[in-house]
C-alpha angles and dihedrals in degrees: 000000000000126000118261120241111207111202144150120285091247093088090145088074100095105171127122095245092059107097096212093049091047092058095039090052092049089052090050093048092049092048094239114159113230143166118227115232110188115205137185121292092220112085090213089065098049097099091136092055092046091050091048101043108011093245139065105237128110143262108047126170115214116201127212092260091058095255120128141215123210129165136134106309093243091055090045091051091048093051092048093049089048089058093241101115094111096042120097110265118259113253 
């Protein structure tokens, strides 16, 4: 089962500065299978994201075991490209 990429519903914005696209593109380039889960643009309506990750920002990657990964999109893309998405985060 692929990971789930939770992102804003504006998936048509495909520019490098858009955080959701930055992470989606990194997943594509790394060949990681994922399912898109579009969420509300309004932060006040992101209850599902808050329940999943403890915060209301996109993008969020949800793993098969129900855990999630969220960081600044540049850091997320770097981790994906480095092949470390499925490794435990460094502390």
